[in-house]
C-alpha positions as CSV (number, residue, x, y, z in Angstrom):
1,M,-9.9,-11.0,13.6
2,I,-6.3,-12.0,13.0
3,R,-4.6,-10.7,9.8
4,S,-1.3,-10.3,8.1
5,I,-0.6,-6.6,8.3
6,T,1.0,-5.0,5.2
7,Q,1.9,-1.7,3.8
8,Q,2.6,-0.6,0.2
9,K,6.2,-0.3,-0.8
10,R,7.6,3.1,-1.6
11,D,7.1,4.3,-5.1
12,E,10.8,4.5,-5.7
13,E,11.3,0.8,-4.7
14,L,8.3,-0.4,-6.8
15,D,9.6,1.5,-9.8
16,Q,13.0,-0.1,-9.4
17,L,11.4,-3.6,-9.1
18,L,9.3,-3.0,-12.2
19,D,12.1,-1.5,-14.3
20,G,12.3,-3.1,-17.7
21,L,9.0,-4.9,-17.2
22,G,6.5,-3.3,-19.6
23,R,3.6,-5.6,-19.3
24,V,2.1,-6.4,-15.9
25,F,-0.7,-8.5,-14.5
26,I,-1.9,-7.3,-11.0
27,V,-3.1,-9.7,-8.3
28,G,-4.9,-8.6,-5.1
29,C,-6.6,-10.5,-2.3
30,G,-10.0,-10.4,-0.7
31,T,-8.9,-11.1,2.9
32,C,-6.1,-9.5,4.9
33,V,-5.0,-6.8,2.4
34,T,-8.6,-5.9,1.7
35,L,-9.2,-5.3,5.4
36,T,-6.0,-3.2,5.7
37,R,-6.8,-1.4,2.4
38,T,-3.5,-2.3,0.8
39,G,-4.6,-4.8,-1.9
40,G,-8.3,-5.0,-2.3
41,V,-10.4,-3.9,-5.3
42,P,-9.9,-0.1,-4.8
43,E,-6.2,-0.5,-4.3
44,V,-5.8,-2.7,-7.3
45,A,-7.7,-0.2,-9.4
46,E,-5.5,2.6,-8.2
47,M,-2.4,0.6,-8.9
48,K,-3.6,0.1,-12.5
49,R,-4.1,3.8,-12.9
50,T,-0.7,4.6,-11.5
51,L,1.2,2.1,-13.5
52,S,-0.7,3.0,-16.7
53,S,0.3,6.6,-16.2
54,K,3.9,5.5,-16.1
55,G,3.7,3.7,-19.4
56,K,3.1,0.2,-18.2
57,I,0.7,-2.0,-20.1
58,I,-1.7,-3.8,-17.7
59,T,-2.6,-7.1,-19.3
60,G,-5.3,-7.9,-16.6
61,D,-6.0,-8.0,-12.9
62,V,-7.8,-10.1,-10.3
63,V,-8.6,-9.9,-6.6
64,L,-8.4,-13.5,-5.5
65,P,-10.9,-14.5,-2.7
66,V,-7.9,-15.9,-0.7
67,A,-4.5,-15.6,-2.3
68,C,-2.8,-18.1,0.1
69,D,-5.1,-21.1,-0.1
70,N,-5.1,-24.2,-2.2
71,L,-7.6,-22.8,-4.8
72,T,-5.1,-20.1,-5.9
73,K,-3.9,-22.2,-8.8
74,E,-7.4,-22.8,-10.2
75,A,-8.3,-19.2,-9.7
76,L,-5.3,-18.0,-11.6
77,A,-5.9,-20.5,-14.4
78,E,-9.0,-18.5,-15.4
79,Y,-6.8,-15.6,-16.3
80,G,-4.1,-17.7,-18.1
81,G,-4.2,-15.8,-21.3
82,Q,-3.8,-12.4,-19.7
83,I,-1.1,-13.8,-17.4
84,R,0.9,-15.2,-20.4
85,Q,0.9,-11.8,-22.0
86,A,2.6,-10.3,-18.9
87,D,6.3,-9.9,-18.2
88,A,5.6,-10.2,-14.4
89,L,2.8,-10.5,-11.8
90,L,2.6,-7.6,-9.4
91,I,1.3,-9.2,-6.2
92,M,-0.6,-7.0,-3.8
93,T,-0.9,-9.6,-1.0
94,C,1.0,-10.6,2.1
95,A,4.2,-12.6,1.8
96,F,2.3,-15.9,2.2
97,G,0.1,-15.1,-0.8
98,I,3.1,-14.0,-2.9
99,Q,4.9,-17.3,-2.2
100,T,1.7,-19.3,-2.9
101,I,1.2,-17.6,-6.2
102,A,4.9,-18.0,-7.1
103,N,4.6,-21.7,-6.6
104,H,1.7,-21.8,-9.1
105,S,3.2,-19.7,-11.8
106,D,6.2,-19.6,-14.1
107,K,6.1,-15.8,-14.2
108,L,8.3,-13.4,-12.3
109,V,6.5,-12.2,-9.2
110,V,7.0,-8.7,-7.9
111,P,5.7,-7.8,-4.4
112,A,3.9,-4.5,-4.2
113,L,3.6,-4.7,-0.4
114,D,5.8,-5.3,2.7
115,T,4.4,-7.7,5.3
116,L,4.9,-6.2,8.7
117,F,3.4,-8.5,11.3
118,I,0.5,-10.7,12.4
119,G,-2.0,-8.4,14.0
120,K,-5.5,-8.0,15.4
121,E,-8.0,-5.2,14.7
122,T,-8.3,-3.4,18.0
123,G,-10.2,-0.4,16.7
124,L,-11.6,1.1,13.6
125,G,-8.7,0.9,11.1
126,Q,-6.2,0.1,13.8
127,F,-4.2,-3.1,13.9
128,D,-1.9,-4.1,16.7
129,E,0.8,-6.8,16.6
130,I,-0.2,-9.7,18.8
131,C,2.4,-12.4,18.0
132,T,5.9,-12.5,16.4
133,Q,5.8,-16.3,16.3
134,C,9.0,-16.3,18.3
135,G,8.7,-20.0,19.4
136,T,9.5,-19.2,23.0
137,C,6.1,-18.4,24.5
138,I,5.9,-17.2,28.1
139,L,2.2,-16.3,28.2
140,G,1.6,-18.8,31.0
141,E,3.9,-16.7,33.3
142,T,2.5,-13.3,32.2
143,G,-1.2,-13.8,32.5
144,G,-1.8,-14.0,28.8
145,V,-0.2,-10.6,28.1
146,C,2.7,-10.9,25.6
147,P,5.6,-8.7,26.7
148,V,7.5,-9.3,23.5
149,T,4.8,-7.6,21.4
150,S,3.1,-5.4,24.0
151,C,6.4,-3.9,25.3
152,H,8.2,-1.5,23.0
153,K,11.5,-2.9,24.3
154,G,10.3,-6.6,24.2
155,L,11.4,-7.1,27.8
156,V,10.7,-10.5,29.2
157,N,11.6,-9.3,32.7
158,G,10.1,-6.0,33.6
159,P,9.1,-3.3,34.1
160,C,11.9,-1.1,33.0
161,G,12.9,2.0,34.9
162,G,11.0,4.3,32.4
163,T,7.5,3.3,33.2
164,N,5.5,6.2,34.6
165,N,2.1,6.0,36.1
166,G,1.4,2.8,34.1
167,K,2.4,4.4,30.8
168,C,5.3,3.6,28.5
169,E,8.2,6.0,28.3
170,I,8.5,5.5,24.6
171,D,4.9,6.1,23.9
172,E,3.1,8.0,26.6
173,A,-0.3,7.1,25.1
174,K,0.5,3.4,25.5
175,D,-0.1,1.3,28.6
176,C,3.1,-0.2,30.1
177,A,3.0,-3.9,29.2
178,W,4.4,-4.9,32.5
179,T,1.8,-2.8,34.4
180,L,-0.9,-4.7,32.5
181,I,0.9,-8.0,33.4
182,Y,1.0,-7.0,37.0
183,E,-2.7,-6.0,37.1
184,R,-3.7,-9.3,35.4
185,L,-1.6,-11.5,37.7
186,K,-2.8,-9.6,40.7
187,A,-6.5,-10.2,39.7
188,L,-5.6,-13.9,39.2
189,D,-3.8,-14.0,42.6
190,R,-0.6,-15.2,40.8
191,L,1.7,-12.3,41.4
192,G,4.4,-14.8,42.4
193,S,4.9,-15.5,38.7
194,M,6.5,-12.1,38.3
195,K,9.3,-13.2,40.6
196,K,10.4,-15.9,38.1
197,L,13.5,-14.7,36.2
198,Q,13.0,-15.4,32.6
199,K,16.1,-16.5,30.7
200,P,17.3,-14.2,27.9
201,R,15.1,-14.6,24.9
202,N,16.0,-17.2,22.4
203,H,15.7,-15.2,19.2
204,Q,15.8,-18.4,17.2
205,G,13.3,-20.6,19.1
206,E,12.6,-22.5,15.9
207,P,15.6,-23.0,13.6
208,S,15.2,-21.4,10.2
209,P,13.6,-22.3,7.9
210,G,11.0,-23.6,10.3
211,K,9.4,-27.0,9.9
212,F,6.7,-28.7,11.9
213,K,5.5,-32.2,11.4
214,L,2.8,-34.1,13.4
């Protein structure tokens, strides 16, 4: 299951963002942030209690089924009266959801979360980054193991000199990405791929802001 991975902003930053905004409508989401427990029903309820204790008036709240889809406008319309009473919308979704809601509202939007990366659930409550969407994919040469996200150093030519018995020198509990790549290519009888020198990473594979048209 692929999700946008988020974490709640520090209280100090959130207080600063909400400074001077006395009436707030809170928006959560039923997908990614519910899974990561940063913007689902319990988190929205806790945010209401926290802001109320700080003197904020909560005009209403909603946990949208999917904050970033085309039905967001219609879903928000059901709470039009409560939203109009608010000075701002506090959005507890990923950045995509925040921007979608902003496009469908004339209210100030305040993000309650920071979006970290696109990740996959690899264990109970554990999410690992799987793609930075760098636009310069070399998975064909690395046996399907991404060195950019799997290697702490993001090396596209490896391993580094710090690998030790198949473990990473930065995190001894983590498998060395390039050892994983080696073992994968060996099993596929494609170790020759490791001899190919990859060019320095293009950190702007797709010019910003990115656009794609069929």
